[in-house]
N, C-alpha and C positions, 0 to 999 in steps of 0.2 A: 479388491473387487473390480469387476469389469466396468467399462464405460463405453459409450457409443463410438468414441474416437480414440480409444486406447491403441497403443502401438507396442512392438516388442522386437527383439532380435532373437537369436537362437538360444540364448542363455537366460532370458527373462520371460515372465508371464506365459502366454500360450506357447511361445517358441520353445521354452524349456521342456514342455511336455513331449516334444519331438525327440529330444535327447533321452528322456526317461523311457520312451517307447523303444528307441534305438538300443538302449542298454538292455532292455528286456529281450529284444531280438538277438542281441549278441550272446546273452546268457542261454537262450533257447538253443542256439547253434552248438553250444557246448554239451548239451544233454546227450545221453546215450542214443536216443532215437528221436532226433528233432523233427518237429512237424514242418519246419522250414529252416533253411540256412541262408542267411543274408551276410555274406562276408564283409560287406561294407558297413554294417552296423557298428562293428568295433572300430573301423576307420574313423567314423564320425565321432565316437566317444573319445578316441585318442586325440583327434584334432581339437576337440573342445578342451581337453586337458583337465587339470585340477581334479575335482571330485569325480568327474565322469570317467576319466582314465583310471583313477584309483579304485572306483567301484569294480571295474573288471579285474582288478588285482586282489579283490576280496577285502578292501579296507572298510573300517567302521566309520561311517561318515554322517550319521543323522543328527549330530549335535548333542544328542543325549548319550551317545557312546554305546548304544545298544545294537548297532548294525543297520545297514541300509535296508529299507523295506523290501527292495527287490531280492535281497539275500536271505529273507526269512522263509521258514517252512510254511507259514500260514498264508499271509498275503502274497509274498514274493513268488513262491513256486507256482501258485495258481495264476497270478497275473502274467508271468512269463509264458505259461502254457497258453493262456488266452491270446497273447500276442503272436505266438507261433501259429495257432489255429487261424487267427484272422489273416495273417500273412498268406498262409496256404490257400485259404478260400479265395482271396482277391487275386492271387497269382493265377489260380485256375480260371477265374472269370475273364481276366485280360488275355490269357493264352487262348481261351475259347473264342474270344472276339477276333484275335489275330488269325486263327485257323479259319474263321468264317469270312476272312478277306477284309476286315476292317483295318484301315491303314492310318487312322488318326486316333491317338490315345490322349485323353485329357486328365491329368492328375490335379484335382482341385485341392488347394492347400497341400501342395506336394511335400512340404516339410523335408524330412530326411528319407523319403522314399527312394530306393535305389533300383527300381525295376528297369529303368532305361539302361542300366549298366549290367544287370545280372540275369535278365530273362532273354531268351532267344527270340528275336523279332524277325519277321520276314523282311526282305529287302524293300526299301521304300517306306517303311513305317516311320511316322513322326510322333514323338512323345512330347506333348506340351505340358510344362510344369508351371503351375500357377501358384505363386506365394508372394509374401512380402520380399522386397528387394534385399533386406538384411539377411533373411534366411537363405535366399538363393546365392548371395555372395559367399556365405559360409560354406555352403554345399559345394559350390564351384571350386573354392580353394581346397577343401578337404579331398576332393576327387581329382585334383589337377593331374595326378600321375596315372589316371585311368581313362580309358576310352569307352564311351557309351556304345551299346550294340544297336542303337537306332538313332535316327536324326533327333537330337534333343533341342527343344526350343524353350528357353526360359521366358516367362511372362510375369513381370513384376506388377502385382496388382493386389488390392485389398478386396476380397470377395464380398465385403459388405457394401461395396460401391458398384457402379455400373461397369461391369467387366466384359460382357459379350463383344462389344465393338473393339475393345483392346485385343481380345483373342483373335478376332477376324483380321485385325491390322497386323497381327504377327504370323499370318499365313494360314490360319484355320479356314477350311472350306466347308461351309454349312450345307453345300449341295451334296456332300458325300457322307456316308455312314461314319460314325465315330464311336469310340468307347470312352465312358466316363467313370471316374473313380472318386468317391468321397469317403475316404477312410479316416475315422477318428476326427471328423470335422463338425458334424451337425450339432453336437452338444456345446460347441463353442460359439454358436450363432443364436441370437434371439429368434423367435418364431417368424417375425416379419422378414428377417434376412434369410431364413430357410426358404420361405415361400419365394422370395426373389431369386434365390439360387436355383430352385426347382424350375422356375419359369425360364431362367436363362438357359438351362440345360435343354428344356423342351423346345425352346425357340431355335437353338442351334443344331439340334440332333435331327438328321435326315432319317427317313424310314430305313430300318435295318440297323439302327444304332443300338448300342448296348450301354447299360448302366449297372454299376455295382456300388452299394453304399452300406454303411453301418449306421444304425439309429438306436437310440435309447428311449425307452418309455419313461416319461417324466415321473418323478416321485411325488408323493403327497407333499403339499407345500409346507406343512409344519415339520415333517420329517426332514425335508431338504434344508429348511432354515436351521434346524438343530444341527445338521451336519456342517453347515457353513460356520455356525457359531463355535462348534467344537474344533473346526479346522484352524481357527484363528489362534488356538493355543498350541498348534503343532509346530514342530521344528523341521519337518521334512516335506519332500515333494508330495508324498502320499496324502498328507493333510491339506496342504495349500491348494491341491488340485480342485477341491470343492469350491474354492473362491473364483475359479476361472470358468466354470460351466454355467450355462443358462438352463434352468429346469423348465424348458419350454419345447413345444412341438407344434409346427404349423398344421400338420396332418400326418398320419402314417404314410410313409413314402409309397407303399404298394397301392394304397387308395388314391393318393394324389396323381401318380403317374398312370394308374389303371384307368382313371376317369378321362385321361387324355390319349388313350390308345396304346399304352404300353402293356405288355404281358409280363406280370411280375411274379416272382417266386420269393417267398419269405421263409427264412430258415432261422429259428431261434438259436442263439449261440450255444445254449446248453445242448440242443439236439446235434448241432454240428460237432461239438466236442465229442459226444458219444460216437458219432459216425467215423471219427478218425482215431478212435481207441483211447480217448481221454475221459476221465470221470469228472463231471462238473463239481465244483466245491459244494459241500453240504451246507444248506441254509441253517440247519439247527446248531452248528458248531460255532460258539462265540468267537473263536480265534480266526475263523475264516468268513464270518458273516458279511463283512464289508465287501470283499471281492465276490462272494456268493450273490449278494444283492445286485452287484454290478452285472455279473454274468446273466442273472435271471431277467434283467430288464433290456438286454441287448438283442437285437435281431440283425441278421445279415440279409440284404435284399439284392436280388439281381433282376434285371428287366430288359426286354427287347422291344423296340418301338416298331409298331406295325405300319 
């Protein structure tokens, strides 16, 4: 279970979720018609080695001998599609910001995000990657043979702490527009930390700044408690994930930022899947109910500060 001062590296706790998602992106890239192709996702998994590399070779790894959850037709195929869609959506948001002349990009809890390396950035763009030092160290080593396509600035910080001044001290200019990404982050923060994060973004974002984030609607508290209890019996990442999340929300992001002069657009994940030619998982099917519930509760939000 989480605590206020817990820590992790790339293979433990919250850090390991970045590898789980990277593996999903790598699998999506192998599909006949991928929604997004991240060639560095497999690089990360190979660098982590062990089960993460074996997963990409089709190994049975879940401890029960029944196959890794990402390789299943029920949970796995839908989760992989979800990650492809999420990647495509946020790629589009950041590329639109770059086309609008925004030259500072801030990746909050950057994890194994490879956009500094794989997207085409205008000359002069700086990508600030904020995460724990252990995660950034792994990422730097894994990508040592590759060059980023923008100026990349690592900022080792815990987003549950006071981070805006640290970002400024690393060259961020709050007098100029910026683009912000919070992908797969908010669910790992308690409501108070979410509010602090939002306040930090709003404080640093000049007019014309862009924001893109993913948020999940909290579950009924009893249903969530049951999921956590069930997850303690699990032997794989799919189950233990429930023990890492906070079932909290400070406020819907569109409302919070809208009250402070941002124009926000909210897109339910299920609607976005349909827009890119993918069918959301069916809620009524017991074998896909878990990922269907996940998809049903997630929204993708983009906003521009006036």
